[in-house]
SESE-449912 format. One line per 2 residues: number of its first residue (from 1); their letters; for each residue x, y, z of C-alpha. Coordinates in steps of 0.5 Angstrom, whole numbers, plus 500, padded with zeros to 3 digits. Layout:
REM SESE-449912
NUM	A	X:Y:Z; ...
REM end
This chain:
REM SESE-449912
1	ML	406:820:459; 407:823:453
3	ST	401:826:448; 400:830:442
5	AM	396:835:448; 402:836:450
7	TL	408:842:449; 415:839:448
9	GD	417:842:454; 412:840:459
11	AI	414:833:457; 422:834:458
13	RI	419:837:464; 415:831:466
15	VA	419:825:464; 426:828:468
17	EA	422:829:475; 419:822:474
19	GA	426:819:474; 430:825:476
21	DQ	437:820:478; 437:816:471
23	EV	442:817:466; 439:820:460
25	LV	445:822:455; 451:819:455
27	CG	456:823:449; 463:823:449
29	SE	466:824:456; 460:828:458
31	RL	454:824:462; 448:827:463
33	TN	441:824:469; 435:827:467
35	RQ	435:833:473; 441:835:470
37	LL	440:836:463; 434:839:465
39	QR	438:844:469; 442:845:463
41	ID	434:848:458; 432:852:464
43	SV	439:855:464; 440:855:457
45	AR	433:858:457; 434:863:462
47	GL	441:865:458; 437:866:451
49	VE	431:871:455; 437:876:458
51	RG	439:876:449; 433:878:447
53	VR	429:871:444; 422:872:445
55	KG	416:867:443; 417:866:436
57	DR	423:868:436; 428:864:431
59	II	434:860:433; 439:857:428
61	AL	442:851:431; 449:850:427
63	LP	450:844:433; 453:837:432
65	PG	449:832:435; 450:832:445
67	SG	448:836:451; 449:843:448
69	FA	444:842:442; 438:838:447
71	SL	439:843:452; 438:848:446
73	FF	432:845:442; 429:844:449
75	AA	430:851:452; 426:854:445
77	AR	420:849:447; 420:852:453
79	LG	420:858:452; 415:857:445
81	AV	421:860:440; 422:857:434
83	IV	428:852:433; 432:852:426
85	PL	437:845:425; 442:846:421
87	NP	447:842:418; 455:845:423
89	EL	457:844:416; 453:848:411
91	PE	457:852:407; 456:859:408
93	RA	453:862:402; 447:855:402
95	LQ	447:859:410; 447:866:408
97	EI	441:864:404; 437:860:409
99	VE	439:867:414; 435:871:410
101	HA	429:866:410; 428:865:417
103	QP	430:871:419; 434:868:425
105	TV	434:872:433; 440:869:434
107	IV	445:863:432; 449:858:436
109	SA	453:854:433; 460:850:435
111	DS	464:857:434; 460:861:439
113	PV	458:854:445; 452:852:448
115	AG	455:854:454; 457:860:454
117	LE	448:862:453; 448:858:460
119	SG	445:863:466; 442:862:473
121	AT	439:871:474; 433:872:470
123	EL	427:870:472; 423:865:466
125	WD	416:869:465; 410:864:465
127	VQ	410:864:457; 403:861:454
129	VD	406:856:450; 401:851:446
131	PS	401:844:442; 400:847:436
133	DL	404:852:436; 410:853:431
135	LA	417:850:434; 421:847:428
137	LL	423:849:422; 426:843:419
139	YT	430:844:412; 429:839:408
141	SG	432:840:399; 428:833:398
143	TT	430:831:391; 430:838:388
145	GK	437:841:392; 433:847:392
147	PK	431:848:400; 425:848:403
149	AT	423:849:410; 418:845:413
151	MH	414:847:419; 412:842:424
153	TH	409:844:432; 410:842:438
155	GS	403:836:437; 407:834:430
157	LI	414:832:433; 411:829:439
159	AP	407:825:435; 412:820:432
161	VV	414:818:439; 407:816:442
163	AT	406:812:436; 412:809:438
165	LK	410:808:445; 405:805:443
167	IR	407:800:439; 413:799:445
169	EQ	407:797:450; 403:793:445
171	WA	410:788:446; 410:788:452
173	RP	404:788:455; 400:784:448
175	TS	392:785:448; 389:780:444
177	LG	391:774:441; 394:776:434
179	MM	399:780:439; 401:774:443
181	FE	401:770:437; 406:775:435
183	AV	410:776:441; 411:767:441
185	KA	413:768:434; 419:773:436
187	VA	421:771:442; 422:763:438
189	RY	426:767:433; 431:772:437
191	RT	431:768:444; 435:771:449
193	RI	436:777:445; 429:778:445
195	LR	427:777:453; 433:781:456
197	SI	431:787:453; 423:787:452
199	GK	419:791:457; 426:795:459
201	PQ	428:802:458; 433:801:452
203	TI	440:805:451; 439:808:444
205	MS	445:809:440; 444:816:434
207	TA	448:815:428; 446:821:425
209	GW	447:830:425; 441:832:429
211	HT	439:836:424; 436:832:419
213	IT	429:828:421; 432:821:423
215	GI	436:825:428; 431:828:431
217	HV	427:823:431; 431:819:434
219	ML	434:826:440; 426:825:443
221	QG	425:817:442; 432:818:446
223	LL	430:823:451; 422:822:452
225	MG	421:814:452; 424:814:459
227	DR	431:810:455; 438:813:455
229	LV	441:816:450; 448:815:447
231	AM	450:821:442; 455:820:436
233	PR	457:828:434; 460:825:428
235	FH	460:818:425; 465:813:424
237	PH	464:806:425; 469:804:429
239	DA	467:809:434; 460:806:433
241	LA	462:799:434; 467:801:441
243	LI	460:805:443; 457:799:441
245	EG	460:794:446; 462:799:451
247	ER	456:802:453; 451:795:451
249	VT	447:799:446; 441:794:444
251	IV	438:800:440; 442:802:433
253	VA	439:808:428; 443:809:422
255	VP	442:811:415; 444:806:410
257	TA	450:809:408; 453:808:415
259	WQ	449:801:415; 455:799:408
261	AL	460:803:412; 460:799:419
263	VA	457:791:414; 464:791:412
265	LP	469:793:417; 473:786:416
267	DI	474:787:423; 467:787:426
269	AR	468:779:430; 472:782:435
271	HD	467:786:438; 461:784:443
273	LS	455:786:440; 451:781:443
275	SL	446:787:448; 444:788:440
277	FV	437:788:439; 434:792:434
279	CA	438:795:428; 434:801:425
281	SG	435:804:418; 431:809:416
283	GA	431:816:412; 433:813:406
285	AC	431:807:402; 436:801:404
287	QP	436:796:398; 434:788:400
289	EL	441:786:400; 443:791:404
291	AR	438:789:409; 439:782:409
293	EI	446:783:411; 446:787:416
295	RR	440:782:420; 446:778:418
297	VF	452:780:420; 449:783:427
299	GC	445:777:427; 438:781:430
301	AL	432:783:427; 432:790:422
303	YN	427:795:423; 427:799:416
305	GF	423:805:417; 420:810:413
307	GM	419:817:414; 420:824:411
309	TE	420:831:415; 414:833:412
311	AA	411:827:416; 416:829:423
313	GG	419:822:421; 417:816:422
315	IS	410:813:417; 411:806:417
317	VS	416:801:420; 417:793:420
319	SL	417:789:426; 420:783:430
321	SD	414:778:428; 416:780:421
323	SD	420:775:416; 427:776:413
325	SQ	423:779:406; 418:783:409
327	QD	424:786:413; 428:785:406
329	ET	423:788:401; 419:793:405
331	VG	419:798:410; 413:795:414
333	RV	406:797:416; 403:804:418
335	MP	404:806:425; 399:807:430
337	GI	395:813:428; 397:814:421
339	DV	392:813:415; 396:812:409
341	RV	393:810:401; 397:810:394
343	VD	393:814:389; 393:815:383
345	QA	395:822:378; 388:825:380
347	RR	389:823:386; 384:818:387
349	EL	384:811:392; 387:805:388
351	PP	386:798:390; 391:793:394
353	GD	397:791:390; 397:797:385
355	VG	402:802:384; 400:810:386
357	EL	403:815:390; 403:814:397
359	AV	398:820:401; 399:820:409
361	RG	395:823:414; 396:824:421
363	EG	398:828:427; 405:829:425
365	VM	404:831:419; 407:838:418
367	LG	403:845:418; 407:847:411
369	YY	413:850:407; 415:856:411
371	KA	414:862:407; 411:858:401
373	PE	403:857:400; 403:855:393
375	LT	408:849:394; 405:848:400
377	AT	398:846:396; 401:841:392
379	VR	403:837:397; 397:838:403
381	DG	390:837:400; 385:840:405
383	EG	383:834:407; 390:833:411
385	WL	392:829:407; 400:829:405
387	YT	402:827:398; 409:824:399
389	GD	412:824:392; 413:816:392
391	LA	411:810:389; 408:804:392
393	RI	403:799:393; 401:795:399
395	DE	401:788:398; 394:784:402
397	KG	398:783:408; 397:791:410
399	YI	406:792:407; 408:798:404
401	HI	414:797:399; 417:802:396
403	VG	418:802:389; 421:809:388
405	RR	419:817:387; 413:819:382
407	KD	418:824:379; 424:819:378
409	TI	419:815:373; 422:814:367
411	IR	418:812:360; 420:809:355
413	GG	416:807:349; 410:808:353
415	LN	412:805:359; 413:806:367
417	IY	421:805:369; 421:805:376
419	PA	429:806:379; 428:802:384
421	EI	428:795:381; 434:796:377
423	ES	437:799:382; 435:793:387
425	VL	438:788:381; 444:791:380
427	EE	446:792:387; 444:784:387
429	NP	451:784:385; 457:784:389
431	KI	462:787:385; 456:793:386
433	EE	457:798:392; 451:802:390
435	AA	447:804:384; 442:811:381
437	VV	439:810:377; 436:816:373
439	GV	431:817:366; 434:822:361
441	PS	430:825:355; 433:821:349
443	IV	433:825:341; 428:819:339
445	GG	423:821:343; 421:819:351
447	ES	427:817:356; 433:813:356
449	VW	435:810:362; 442:811:366
451	AF	445:807:370; 450:810:375
453	VR	454:805:378; 459:806:384
455	LA	464:800:385; 466:795:392
457	PN	472:796:394; 477:792:389
459	AV	472:790:385; 472:792:377
461	MT	467:791:373; 466:793:364
463	VQ	460:796:363; 458:789:358
465	EV	458:785:366; 454:791:368
467	LD	449:790:362; 449:782:363
469	SC	447:782:370; 440:785:368
471	RG	440:781:363; 434:775:364
473	RL	433:779:371; 430:786:368
475	EV	425:786:362; 429:788:355
477	FK	425:795:356; 429:796:363
479	IP	435:796:362; 439:800:363
481	TE	441:805:355; 448:808:359
483	VR	452:806:365; 457:810:368
485	FA	461:808:374; 462:814:380
487	AE	467:814:385; 463:817:390
489	FP	455:820:388; 453:827:390
491	RG	448:827:397; 443:831:400
493	ES	443:831:408; 439:823:409
495	GK	446:819:405; 441:819:398
497	PQ	444:820:392; 442:827:389
499	KF	439:825:382; 438:832:380
501	ML	446:832:379; 446:826:377
503	RE	441:826:371; 445:834:370
505	EA	451:830:369; 449:826:364
507	LK	445:832:360; 453:835:361
509	EL	455:830:357; 449:828:352
511	RG	451:837:350; 458:836:349
513	GT	457:829:344; 461:825:347
515	T	455:819:347
REM end
């Protein structure tokens, strides 16, 4: 039913009218059918018109996941307005910077709830909205700490949903011998879990904030694919388990930090989690050790995904029929409708197996960065390729292995070091909860390898023990030069450690002459 040739306002109406009385959104005590959600959307759209919102106007949303956010998002789409979702807990100074940049007509927050916008009098005029019209400014700080606003159209935001529908259709109705073989492998592996769920509407639980691309992607999937969406206004691991059990959730989408909190719960076995069909991880790199633990604890397939705000979310994902190592150690294969290639520093395509920068092309790629054409030109070329900044290799079977960030590459003695490899080795030690490795300029030239380590609860380690855990596992030049223990890491919106801040900590220490 869905395509990139329609607007999101049209898409939600088509889907909602096809299953008007189906329960579509659960959040706290609130339960909405498609019909009720559509009524909310129209009512909010009328309220926005009364407040002077017109096509192209920006609307800042400082809202947690739930019906308020969803109705505001689709009301903006209905009017041809531009939604600007932000973290409800954004510091005042950061918010002011974005307000000055985006120049919104309306700001909606928990202090001025969406319900206050609803109106039933005002007539909605026939707004001409095109799939190529700007729909959202999605701010991302990336690894630099400086916010950038990615510009997404109706078509680019619906593209990953259409790709997911195609994947689901392939599993429900395999049309080739290859897909039939994949389906047989998956059934043999997951048995009743897959038989209960395949080809049927899913209950998807969203644990990420809807101001992130992960959260928006899950919201759109849940509301536009004929499924039921269970939203958490704020993630808490115990609440998440209770919702999985009580709502018979079949798919959970969470960032790695949330998965870490879930698998660490001592009383997890008390909950009936047998409804789960898929655990999906996105928003940041899921290390192999964590991936293995997720599969072990929950007993179902892991969809290990890779995406970015600039590409509207999903680029690649692992599959039900993938082997343990393919689910744990790769981010799967490219999704339908997306082209990928690995390139060298001159952006020339490299052969399979070589490490280089991952470039992607498809309908989900952003128009560019808002008010920043020069910055856009550094990541997009004239052929539509988006250069992700991620270092990757693609194996002979088409599986993508993320090696690290291009700008994070450490050069030591003329040799390239990829932090992700060191982090993976460190995190295989049960005493180490998480590691973040950065390169720091050395007084003798080149870079030193600094490992910041966050220990597991009640674990104790010395620097020497950390270094010893690397010996025999890493080449000598890759073993960290310095190790620092941290109770917590500075993090971005997706939960990724902000390495630029860790690098700054190391530089401050060096300037102070303490090492």
